[in-house]
C-alpha positions, 0 to 999 in steps of 0.5 A, spaced: 500 500 500 502 506 498 503 512 503 498 517 503 500 524 499 498 528 506 504 524 509 509 525 503 507 532 503 509 533 511 515 529 510 518 533 504 516 540 508 519 537 514 526 536 510 525 542 506 524 546 513 531 544 515 530 538 519 535 532 518 533 526 514 534 521 520 530 525 525 524 526 520 524 519 518 524 517 525 518 522 527 514 519 521 516 512 521 519 511 514 525 509 512 531 514 511 531 512 503 524 513 502 525 520 505 530 522 500 526 519 495 520 523 496 525 530 497 528 528 490 521 527 487 518 533 490 523 537 487 521 534 480 514 535 481 513 527 481 511 526 489 505 522 487 505 514 488 507 510 481 502 505 479 504 498 481 505 493 476 509 491 470 514 496 468 514 494 461 511 490 456 512 483 456 518 480 451 515 473 450 510 474 444 504 469 442 508 466 437 513 464 443 508 461 447 506 457 441 513 454 440 513 453 448 506 449 447 509 445 441 516 443 444 513 441 451 508 437 447 513 434 443 518 433 448 515 433 455 522 432 458 525 439 456 527 444 461 526 451 461 533 453 459 532 449 453 526 453 451 529 459 453 534 459 448 529 457 442 525 463 443 525 469 439 527 474 444 533 473 450 530 472 457 532 469 463 530 462 465 525 465 470 521 469 465 520 462 461 518 459 468 513 465 470 510 465 463 509 457 463 505 458 469 501 463 466 499 459 460 498 453 465 503 449 462 508 444 466 515 441 465 515 434 466 522 431 469 525 425 465 527 420 470 
């Protein structure tokens, strides 16, 4: 949950009024880096909280989704790392795992 704008404004006003960041942080029960961040953001007129969620569009395309479905059907023992190198974009192995989970696909371990 984001901090209220009222709190943010009071914290920034206290720092701009000359109070040390450590004292302000303790009084308002927020972390010192948060106080510094709010002070810097207020100087840029960007004190409002950001929108939570993904920061950029997904790299994995619908074509990559289909490729993963096909490869898992063909080779149930395929690993996420093997799938990763077949994709049209360069992503981390954990990204492939998250996408598989989102698609409802599981990888079967070969014994």
